[in-house]
C-alpha positions as CSV (number, residue, x, y, z in Angstrom):
1,X,52.5,32.3,2.6
2,X,49.5,31.1,4.7
3,X,49.1,28.0,2.5
4,X,52.7,27.0,3.1
5,X,52.1,26.6,6.9
6,X,49.6,23.9,6.2
7,X,52.2,21.6,4.6
8,X,55.3,22.7,6.5
9,X,55.7,19.5,8.4
10,X,55.5,17.3,5.3
11,X,57.5,19.7,3.3
12,X,60.5,19.6,5.7
13,X,60.4,15.8,6.1
14,X,60.0,14.9,2.5
15,X,62.2,17.7,1.1
16,X,65.1,16.5,3.4
17,X,64.7,13.0,2.1
18,X,64.6,14.3,-1.5
19,X,67.8,16.3,-1.1
20,X,69.6,13.6,0.9
21,X,68.8,11.1,-1.8
22,X,71.2,12.8,-4.2
23,X,74.8,11.9,-3.3
24,X,76.2,14.2,-5.9
25,X,74.9,17.1,-8.0
26,X,76.1,15.3,-11.1
27,X,73.4,12.6,-10.9
28,X,71.4,12.3,-14.1
29,X,73.2,15.3,-15.5
30,X,75.6,16.2,-18.2
31,X,76.6,19.5,-16.5
32,X,79.8,19.5,-14.5
33,X,79.9,21.6,-11.2
34,X,83.4,22.5,-10.0
35,X,85.0,24.9,-7.6
36,X,87.4,26.2,-10.3
37,X,87.3,29.7,-11.6
38,X,87.4,30.5,-15.3
39,X,89.8,33.4,-16.0
40,X,87.3,35.2,-18.3
41,X,84.3,34.7,-16.1
42,X,82.0,37.8,-16.3
43,X,81.6,37.7,-12.5
44,X,84.9,36.7,-10.9
45,X,83.5,37.5,-7.4
46,X,80.3,35.5,-7.3
47,X,79.2,37.2,-4.1
48,X,78.9,40.6,-5.9
49,X,77.2,40.1,-9.3
50,X,75.0,43.2,-9.2
51,X,71.8,43.0,-11.3
52,X,70.4,39.5,-11.6
53,X,68.9,39.8,-15.1
54,X,72.1,41.4,-16.4
55,X,74.3,38.7,-14.8
56,X,72.1,35.8,-16.0
57,X,72.0,37.2,-19.5
58,X,75.7,37.6,-19.8
59,X,76.6,34.3,-18.2
60,X,74.2,32.3,-20.4
61,X,75.5,34.1,-23.4
62,X,79.1,33.2,-22.4
63,X,78.0,29.6,-21.8
64,X,76.7,29.2,-25.3
65,X,79.7,30.9,-26.8
66,X,82.1,28.6,-24.9
67,X,83.9,26.2,-27.2
68,X,84.7,23.4,-24.7
69,X,82.7,21.5,-22.1
70,X,85.3,22.5,-19.5
71,X,84.7,26.2,-20.3
72,X,80.9,25.7,-20.2
73,X,81.3,24.2,-16.7
74,X,82.8,27.4,-15.4
75,X,79.7,29.4,-16.3
76,X,77.4,26.8,-15.0
77,X,79.4,26.7,-11.8
78,X,78.9,30.5,-11.4
79,X,75.1,30.1,-11.7
80,X,75.1,27.2,-9.2
81,X,77.2,28.9,-6.6
82,X,75.2,32.1,-6.9
83,X,72.0,30.2,-6.3
84,X,73.5,28.5,-3.3
85,X,74.6,31.8,-1.7
86,X,71.2,33.3,-2.2
87,X,69.6,30.2,-0.6
88,X,71.7,30.6,2.5
89,X,70.5,34.2,2.6
90,X,66.9,33.0,2.3
91,X,66.3,35.0,-0.9
92,X,64.2,32.3,-2.5
93,X,62.6,34.6,-5.2
94,X,66.1,35.1,-6.6
95,X,67.0,31.5,-6.1
96,X,64.1,30.6,-8.4
97,X,65.5,32.7,-11.2
98,X,69.0,31.1,-11.1
99,X,67.7,27.6,-10.8
100,X,65.3,28.2,-13.7
101,X,68.3,29.3,-15.7
102,X,70.2,26.2,-14.8
103,X,67.2,24.0,-15.8
104,X,67.0,25.7,-19.1
105,X,70.5,24.5,-19.7
106,X,69.7,20.9,-18.6
107,X,65.9,20.3,-18.3
108,X,66.3,16.6,-17.3
109,X,68.6,17.3,-14.3
110,X,66.9,15.5,-11.4
111,X,68.9,17.3,-8.7
112,X,68.1,20.7,-10.2
113,X,64.4,19.8,-10.6
114,X,64.2,18.9,-6.9
115,X,66.0,22.1,-5.8
116,X,63.8,24.2,-8.1
117,X,60.6,22.6,-6.8
118,X,61.5,23.3,-3.2
119,X,62.4,26.9,-3.9
120,X,59.1,27.4,-5.6
121,X,57.4,26.0,-2.5
122,X,59.3,28.4,-0.4
123,X,57.9,31.4,-2.3
124,X,54.4,30.0,-2.3
125,X,54.2,29.1,-6.0
126,X,52.6,25.7,-5.4
127,X,51.2,25.0,-8.8
128,X,54.5,25.5,-10.6
129,X,56.1,23.5,-7.9
130,X,53.7,20.6,-8.6
131,X,54.6,20.8,-12.3
132,X,58.3,20.7,-11.5
133,X,57.9,17.8,-9.1
134,X,55.9,16.0,-11.8
135,X,58.8,16.4,-14.3
136,X,61.2,15.1,-11.5
137,X,58.9,12.1,-10.9
138,X,59.1,11.1,-14.6
139,X,62.9,11.6,-14.7
140,X,63.6,9.7,-11.5
141,X,64.6,6.0,-11.9
142,X,65.0,5.2,-8.2
143,X,61.8,3.9,-6.5
144,X,62.5,5.7,-3.2
145,X,62.9,9.0,-5.1
146,X,59.6,8.4,-6.9
147,X,57.8,7.7,-3.6
148,X,59.1,10.9,-1.9
149,X,58.4,13.1,-4.9
150,X,54.9,11.7,-5.3
151,X,54.1,12.2,-1.6
152,X,55.3,15.8,-1.7
153,X,53.1,16.4,-4.9
154,X,50.1,14.9,-3.1
155,X,50.8,17.1,0.0
156,X,50.8,20.2,-2.2
157,X,47.5,19.2,-3.9
158,X,46.0,18.8,-0.4
159,X,47.2,22.2,0.7
160,X,45.4,23.6,-2.4
161,X,42.3,21.6,-1.3
162,X,42.5,19.5,-4.5
163,X,41.8,16.1,-2.8
164,X,41.0,14.2,-6.0
165,X,44.2,15.2,-7.6
166,X,46.1,14.3,-4.4
167,X,44.3,11.0,-4.3
168,X,45.3,10.2,-7.9
169,X,49.0,10.9,-7.1
170,X,48.9,8.8,-3.9
171,X,47.2,5.9,-5.8
172,X,49.9,6.2,-8.5
173,X,52.7,6.0,-5.8
174,X,50.9,3.0,-4.2
175,X,50.6,1.3,-7.6
176,X,54.3,1.7,-8.2
177,X,55.1,0.4,-4.7
178,X,52.2,-1.6,-3.2
179,X,54.1,-2.1,0.1
180,X,54.5,1.6,0.8
181,X,52.6,2.3,4.0
182,X,52.7,6.1,3.9
183,X,51.0,6.4,0.5
184,X,48.4,3.8,1.6
185,X,47.7,5.8,4.8
186,X,47.2,9.0,2.7
187,X,44.9,7.3,0.3
188,X,42.8,6.0,3.2
189,X,42.6,9.4,4.9
190,X,41.1,10.9,1.7
191,X,38.8,8.0,1.1
192,X,37.7,8.1,4.8
193,X,35.9,11.4,4.2
194,X,33.5,9.7,1.8
195,X,33.6,6.0,2.4
196,X,35.0,4.9,5.8
197,X,34.6,1.2,5.1
198,X,36.6,1.5,1.9
199,X,39.4,3.3,3.8
200,X,39.5,0.6,6.5
201,X,39.6,-2.2,3.9
202,X,42.4,-0.4,2.1
203,X,44.5,-0.1,5.3
204,X,43.9,-3.8,6.1
205,X,45.0,-4.8,2.5
206,X,48.1,-2.7,2.8
207,X,48.9,-4.1,6.2
208,X,48.8,-7.6,4.8
209,X,51.4,-6.9,2.1
210,X,53.5,-4.3,3.9
211,X,56.9,-5.3,5.3
212,X,58.3,-2.3,7.2
213,X,55.2,-0.2,7.7
214,X,52.8,-2.5,9.6
215,X,53.0,-0.6,12.8
216,X,52.1,2.7,11.0
217,X,49.2,1.0,9.3
218,X,47.9,-0.5,12.5
219,X,48.2,2.9,14.2
220,X,46.2,4.5,11.4
221,X,43.5,1.8,11.7
222,X,43.3,2.6,15.4
223,X,42.8,6.3,14.6
224,X,40.1,5.6,12.1
225,X,38.2,3.4,14.7
226,X,38.7,6.1,17.3
227,X,37.1,8.7,15.0
228,X,34.2,6.3,14.7
229,X,34.0,6.1,18.5
230,X,34.7,2.4,18.3
231,X,37.0,2.3,21.3
232,X,37.3,-1.5,21.5
233,X,38.6,-1.8,17.9
234,X,40.7,1.3,18.3
235,X,42.3,-0.1,21.4
236,X,43.0,-3.4,19.5
237,X,44.9,-1.7,16.7
238,X,46.9,0.7,18.9
239,X,48.0,-2.3,20.9
240,X,48.9,-4.1,17.7
241,X,50.9,-1.1,16.5
242,X,53.0,-1.0,19.7
243,X,53.5,-4.8,19.5
244,X,54.7,-4.6,15.9
245,X,57.1,-1.8,16.7
246,X,57.7,-0.9,20.4
247,X,59.5,2.3,19.3
248,X,56.1,3.6,18.1
249,X,55.3,5.1,21.5
250,X,52.7,7.3,19.8
251,X,50.5,4.2,20.0
252,X,50.9,4.3,23.8
253,X,49.8,7.9,23.8
254,X,46.8,7.1,21.6
255,X,45.9,4.2,23.9
256,X,46.1,6.6,26.8
257,X,43.6,8.9,25.1
258,X,41.2,5.9,24.8
259,X,41.5,5.0,28.5
260,X,41.1,8.6,29.4
261,X,37.8,8.6,27.5
262,X,36.8,5.5,29.5
263,X,37.6,7.3,32.7
264,X,40.6,5.1,33.6
265,X,42.9,7.8,34.9
266,X,45.7,5.7,36.4
267,X,46.1,3.5,33.3
268,X,46.0,6.7,31.2
269,X,48.8,8.2,33.3
270,X,51.0,5.1,33.2
271,X,50.7,4.9,29.4
272,X,51.6,8.6,29.0
273,X,54.6,8.0,31.2
274,X,55.8,5.0,29.2
275,X,55.5,7.1,26.1
276,X,57.6,9.9,27.7
277,X,60.4,7.4,28.5
278,X,60.9,7.0,24.8
279,X,60.0,10.6,23.9
280,X,61.0,12.7,26.9
281,X,60.5,15.9,25.0
282,X,57.0,15.3,23.7
283,X,55.5,18.7,24.7
284,X,51.9,17.6,24.2
285,X,52.1,14.5,26.4
286,X,54.1,16.4,29.0
287,X,51.1,18.8,29.1
288,X,48.6,15.9,29.5
289,X,50.5,14.5,32.5
290,X,50.8,17.9,33.9
291,X,47.0,18.5,33.6
292,X,46.3,15.2,35.2
293,X,48.3,16.0,38.3
294,X,46.9,19.5,38.5
295,X,43.4,18.2,38.3
296,X,44.3,16.1,41.4
297,X,45.9,19.1,43.1
298,X,49.1,17.1,43.3
299,X,51.3,20.1,42.5
300,X,54.6,18.5,43.7
301,X,54.2,15.7,41.1
302,X,53.1,18.2,38.5
303,X,56.2,20.4,38.9
304,X,58.8,18.3,37.1
305,X,56.7,18.1,34.0
306,X,56.1,21.8,33.9
307,X,59.8,22.5,34.5
308,X,60.6,20.2,31.6
309,X,58.1,22.1,29.3
310,X,59.7,25.4,30.4
311,X,63.1,24.0,29.5
312,X,61.8,22.9,26.1
313,X,60.1,26.2,25.4
314,X,61.9,28.9,27.5
315,X,60.2,31.8,25.8
316,X,56.7,30.5,26.3
317,X,55.6,32.9,29.0
318,X,52.2,31.3,29.6
319,X,54.0,28.2,30.8
320,X,56.3,30.3,33.0
321,X,53.3,32.0,34.7
322,X,51.8,28.5,35.4
323,X,55.2,27.5,36.8
324,X,55.3,30.4,39.1
325,X,51.8,29.5,40.3
326,X,52.8,25.9,41.1
327,X,55.9,27.1,42.9
328,X,53.7,29.2,45.0
329,X,51.3,26.3,45.7
330,X,54.1,24.2,47.0
331,X,55.5,27.1,49.0
332,X,58.7,27.4,46.9
333,X,58.4,31.2,47.1
334,X,61.9,32.0,46.1
335,X,61.5,30.0,42.9
336,X,58.1,31.6,42.2
337,X,59.6,35.1,42.6
338,X,62.6,34.2,40.4
339,X,60.3,32.8,37.7
340,X,58.2,36.0,37.7
341,X,61.2,38.2,37.6
342,X,62.5,36.2,34.6
343,X,59.1,36.9,32.8
344,X,59.6,40.6,33.3
345,X,63.2,40.3,32.0
346,X,61.9,38.4,28.9
347,X,59.5,41.2,28.1
348,X,56.4,39.4,29.2
349,X,53.2,40.9,30.8
350,X,55.0,42.8,33.5
351,X,51.7,44.0,35.1
352,X,50.5,40.4,35.5
353,X,53.9,39.4,36.9
354,X,53.8,42.4,39.4
355,X,50.3,41.3,40.5
356,X,51.4,37.8,41.1
357,X,54.6,39.0,42.9
358,X,52.4,41.0,45.2
359,X,50.4,38.0,46.0
360,X,53.5,36.0,46.9
361,X,54.8,38.7,49.1
362,X,51.4,38.9,50.9
363,X,51.6,35.2,51.4
364,X,55.1,35.5,53.0
365,X,53.9,38.4,55.2
366,X,55.8,41.1,53.3
367,X,53.0,43.6,52.7
368,X,55.4,46.6,52.2
369,X,57.2,44.8,49.3
370,X,53.8,43.6,48.0
371,X,52.6,47.2,47.8
372,X,55.7,48.2,45.8
373,X,54.7,45.7,43.1
374,X,51.0,46.8,43.2
375,X,52.1,50.5,42.7
376,X,54.0,49.5,39.6
377,X,50.9,48.2,37.7
378,X,49.9,50.6,35.0
379,X,46.4,52.2,34.7
380,X,45.8,50.6,31.3
381,X,46.3,47.1,32.7
382,X,43.3,44.9,33.4
383,X,45.0,44.2,36.7
384,X,44.8,47.8,37.7
385,X,41.3,47.5,39.2
386,X,42.2,44.6,41.5
387,X,45.6,45.9,42.3
388,X,44.3,49.3,43.4
389,X,41.6,47.8,45.6
390,X,44.2,45.5,47.2
391,X,46.6,48.4,47.7
392,X,44.0,50.5,49.3
393,X,42.8,47.7,51.5
394,X,46.4,46.9,52.6
395,X,47.1,50.5,53.5
396,X,43.9,50.7,55.5
397,X,44.8,47.5,57.5
398,X,48.3,48.9,58.1
399,X,47.2,52.3,59.4
400,X,44.5,50.7,61.6
401,X,46.9,47.9,62.8
402,X,49.8,50.2,63.8
403,X,50.1,53.2,66.1
404,X,51.9,56.4,66.4
405,X,53.9,57.9,63.6
406,X,53.9,54.7,61.6
407,X,50.1,54.7,61.6
408,X,50.0,58.3,60.6
409,X,52.3,57.6,57.7
410,X,50.2,54.8,56.4
411,X,47.0,56.8,56.8
412,X,48.5,59.7,54.9
413,X,49.6,57.3,52.1
414,X,46.1,55.7,52.1
415,X,44.4,59.1,51.5
416,X,47.0,60.1,48.9
417,X,46.5,56.8,47.0
418,X,42.7,57.3,47.0
419,X,43.1,60.8,45.7
420,X,45.8,60.0,43.0
421,X,44.0,56.9,41.7
422,X,40.7,58.7,41.3
423,X,42.5,61.4,39.3
424,X,43.9,58.8,36.9
425,X,40.6,57.1,36.0
426,X,37.2,57.9,34.5
427,X,34.6,59.1,37.1
428,X,32.1,56.7,35.6
429,X,34.3,53.7,36.0
430,X,33.7,50.9,38.5
431,X,37.1,51.6,40.2
432,X,36.3,55.2,40.7
433,X,33.0,54.1,42.4
434,X,34.9,51.8,44.7
435,X,37.4,54.4,45.7
436,X,34.7,57.0,46.3
437,X,32.9,54.5,48.6
438,X,36.2,53.9,50.5
439,X,36.6,57.7,50.9
440,X,33.1,58.1,52.2
441,X,33.6,55.3,54.8
442,X,36.9,56.8,55.9
443,X,35.5,60.3,56.4
444,X,32.3,59.0,58.1
445,X,34.6,57.1,60.6
446,X,36.4,60.4,61.2
447,X,33.1,62.1,61.9
448,X,33.7,64.4,58.8
449,X,30.1,63.9,57.5
450,X,30.3,66.7,54.9
451,X,33.3,65.1,53.2
452,X,31.8,61.7,53.5
453,X,28.6,63.0,51.8
454,X,30.5,64.7,49.1
455,X,32.3,61.4,48.2
456,X,29.1,59.4,48.2
457,X,27.0,61.9,46.3
458,X,29.4,62.0,43.3
459,X,28.8,58.3,42.6
460,X,25.1,58.2,43.5
461,X,24.1,57.8,39.9
462,X,26.5,54.8,39.3
463,X,24.9,51.5,38.4
464,X,26.7,49.8,41.3
465,X,25.1,52.2,43.8
466,X,23.1,49.5,45.7
467,X,20.4,49.4,48.3
468,X,23.1,49.3,51.0
469,X,24.7,52.4,49.6
470,X,21.4,54.1,49.7
471,X,21.1,53.3,53.4
472,X,24.5,54.6,53.9
473,X,23.6,57.9,52.1
474,X,20.4,58.1,54.1
475,X,22.2,57.6,57.4
476,X,24.6,60.5,56.5
477,X,21.7,62.8,55.7
478,X,20.1,61.7,59.0
479,X,23.3,62.5,60.9
480,X,23.3,65.9,59.3
481,X,19.7,66.3,60.4
482,X,18.6,66.5,56.7
483,X,15.6,64.3,57.4
484,X,13.8,65.2,54.2
485,X,16.5,63.7,52.0
486,X,16.9,60.8,54.3
487,X,13.2,60.0,54.4
488,X,13.0,60.5,50.6
489,X,15.5,57.7,50.0
490,X,13.9,55.2,52.4
491,X,10.3,55.9,51.3
492,X,11.3,55.3,47.7
493,X,12.7,51.9,48.7
494,X,9.4,51.1,50.4
495,X,7.5,52.2,47.3
496,X,9.6,49.6,45.3
497,X,9.0,47.0,48.0
498,X,6.5,47.6,50.9
499,X,7.8,44.5,52.7
500,X,11.4,45.7,52.8
501,X,11.9,45.3,56.6
502,X,15.4,46.9,56.4
503,X,13.8,50.1,55.1
504,X,11.0,49.9,57.7
505,X,13.5,49.4,60.4
506,X,15.6,52.3,59.2
507,X,12.9,54.9,59.1
508,X,11.4,53.6,62.4
509,X,14.7,53.9,64.2
510,X,15.3,57.3,62.6
511,X,12.2,58.6,64.3
512,X,13.5,57.4,67.6
513,X,16.8,59.2,67.2
514,X,15.9,62.4,65.4
515,X,15.0,65.6,67.2
516,X,11.2,65.9,67.1
517,X,10.8,62.3,66.0
518,X,7.3,60.8,66.3
519,X,7.4,57.7,68.5
520,X,4.0,56.5,67.2
521,X,5.3,56.6,63.7
522,X,8.4,54.8,64.8
523,X,6.3,52.1,66.5
524,X,4.2,51.7,63.3
525,X,7.2,51.1,61.1
526,X,9.1,48.9,63.6
527,X,6.0,46.7,64.3
528,X,5.7,46.0,60.6
529,X,9.4,45.2,60.4
530,X,9.2,42.9,63.4
531,X,6.3,41.1,61.9
532,X,8.2,40.5,58.7
533,X,11.5,39.5,60.3
534,X,11.0,38.6,64.0
535,X,14.6,37.2,64.4
536,X,16.5,40.0,62.9
537,X,19.0,41.4,65.4
538,X,18.8,45.0,64.1
539,X,15.0,45.1,64.2
540,X,14.9,43.6,67.7
541,X,17.4,46.3,68.8
542,X,15.2,49.0,67.3
543,X,12.1,47.8,69.1
544,X,14.1,47.6,72.3
545,X,15.2,51.1,71.8
546,X,11.6,52.2,71.2
547,X,10.6,50.8,74.6
548,X,13.7,52.5,76.1
549,X,12.4,55.9,74.7
550,X,9.0,55.1,76.1
551,X,10.5,54.5,79.5
552,X,9.7,50.8,79.7
553,X,13.2,49.6,80.5
554,X,12.2,46.0,81.4
555,X,10.5,45.5,78.1
556,X,13.4,47.4,76.4
557,X,16.0,45.0,78.0
558,X,14.0,42.0,76.9
559,X,14.2,43.0,73.2
560,X,17.8,44.3,73.5
561,X,19.1,41.0,75.0
562,X,17.5,39.1,72.1
563,X,19.2,41.4,69.7
564,X,22.6,41.0,71.3
565,X,22.2,37.2,71.3
566,X,22.0,37.4,67.5
567,X,24.6,40.2,67.0
568,X,27.0,40.0,70.0
569,X,29.7,42.0,68.2
570,X,27.5,45.0,67.3
571,X,28.8,48.0,69.3
572,X,25.5,50.0,69.2
573,X,23.5,47.0,70.5
574,X,26.0,46.6,73.4
575,X,25.7,50.3,74.1
576,X,21.9,50.0,74.2
577,X,22.0,47.0,76.6
578,X,24.4,49.0,78.8
579,X,22.0,52.0,78.9
580,X,19.1,49.7,79.8
581,X,21.0,48.2,82.7
582,X,22.0,51.6,83.8
583,X,18.3,52.7,83.8
584,X,17.5,49.6,85.7
585,X,20.1,50.6,88.3
586,X,22.6,48.0,87.5
587,X,25.8,50.0,87.0
588,X,28.1,47.0,87.1
589,X,26.5,45.3,84.1
590,X,26.1,48.7,82.4
591,X,29.8,49.4,82.7
592,X,30.6,45.9,81.3
593,X,28.5,46.4,78.2
594,X,29.9,49.9,77.6
595,X,33.4,48.6,77.8
596,X,32.5,45.8,75.5
597,X,31.1,48.2,72.9
598,X,34.3,50.3,73.2
599,X,36.3,47.3,72.0
600,X,34.1,46.8,69.0
601,X,34.1,50.2,67.3
602,X,36.4,52.7,65.6
603,X,33.7,55.3,65.3
604,X,35.3,58.3,67.0
605,X,32.0,59.9,68.1
606,X,30.8,56.6,69.6
607,X,34.1,56.1,71.4
608,X,33.8,59.5,73.0
609,X,30.2,58.8,74.0
610,X,31.1,55.4,75.6
611,X,34.0,56.9,77.5
612,X,31.7,59.5,78.9
613,X,29.2,56.8,80.1
614,X,32.0,54.8,81.7
615,X,33.5,57.7,83.5
616,X,30.1,58.8,85.0
617,X,29.2,55.3,86.4
618,X,30.0,54.4,89.9
619,X,30.8,50.7,89.9
620,X,30.4,48.4,92.9
621,X,33.5,46.2,92.4
622,X,32.2,43.7,94.9
623,X,29.3,42.9,92.7
624,X,31.1,43.1,89.3
625,X,30.3,40.1,87.1
626,X,33.2,38.0,85.7
627,X,31.9,38.2,82.2
628,X,29.0,39.4,80.2
629,X,29.4,36.7,77.5
């Protein structure tokens, strides 16, 4: 049946014309079709004949045995009615059997030849259909009949990729009716593949003698020139087509394509709109206008065209998703939500709809509802990765941004989500990696270094485990006083890149902080880091801290203030500046920097340390500075 799809448009148009051309089934026929019932009919109830072969055999036998034409007509009527019933039931294989039987009784019946040909097309028997149409063509005495039969035969040959046979048929139709525009257009289309000049000349000749098809021929000339990239000639003939028949708005659409090619957007848009006035349901052109407005980010003007496309094709869910997006862009959130809920009701991609519904609820500041939609997305959905990260991130913001029991509930839900989502996915997956990193950061912030290490170590071999993650792992080992593992990670980074100033800074600072650290080793690494990156805030802080450890607080403060100038929101740098001022006997400024650091961190151990510093400083309120920034 694949081949039938290639000719479906021509089939329906021409077949409708063929059937409508017969005002009565008696045309060119000696058979009489009536609604009467013959008392001795072998199948008095024509809806229940049983076996086709048995019924056909007995009916035809009875037909030949009948002594009068009136009696014969009853048997013919049974065959005809049975074929019609089967046709309404779309049982075309059986229709073919009955119509073949009728044709055997009257081989020259034009009406039956047409019906038989169309039934053969329906079941994909194109070669027999062509033969039947050929017989019908010879029988037909009406010129319009011949044209339509010939065009349909040619279409079938084209669908079988027999262009020469199709060309011969079209040329025969054109010879019979030299004014017929459609046959001329089809001849030119085939000739165009081998000799484009011949095709153009053919169309011009047909245009000169055609009466009713001039606009169609001009339009085809425009298309040929457009295929040749001759935009000027193409424009000329499309304009002529519209002038010859202003109802041919397809010429306007074609002109719009040319102007679009020439970069004349406004002219293109106006032509498309003029076309839509005559053809408001042209889905393709509605889409072109829609795309134009979307490309200009003019979503309000785009919306009516997309709404019309949705009305024309209500079950096209891709269009509905786009509609929900435009509603969101123009802040019509209720309509966006309603459209997405309709998609779910129609059996569309519910996970995609839930993801977009969550986005909209975030946009209208309804994170709790947004999370409900995120939680409904299934693990096998390609939205599961993003939805999980968004869910985890939202829960983190909620527990950090609230207090009391509410914060505890969100925090508990955050940990539960991390745990349950990890259990539902492969340990080697990217999502598992991201969740493990989130766990590690959470437990480090809670000063639960063992649990933080456990989460980080289980994804250490993952391909996404970056240099930053290695610093994180090294810092955890360092905090656990496992300096061998910490140094091993950093020294491997320096082997890979000896000028990695981040690694130099890390190991240098580590020697300043660790018990039994070597200040000379620290100075060696930090000096190299400072040479490589003299403006890096973290390196400046480390060098300032080195001089602090050496007891040179003036030199320490000089480096630390440079560091803070570059990283004013870093809590550790603010703490270091405060300690330097404290050592330089300036408790007022020391207190200010400690308090500033306190506002910049959630690290529980650092918070406790800063609170201790503040409580032990005696502040001279008369000399307190207004601000440290």
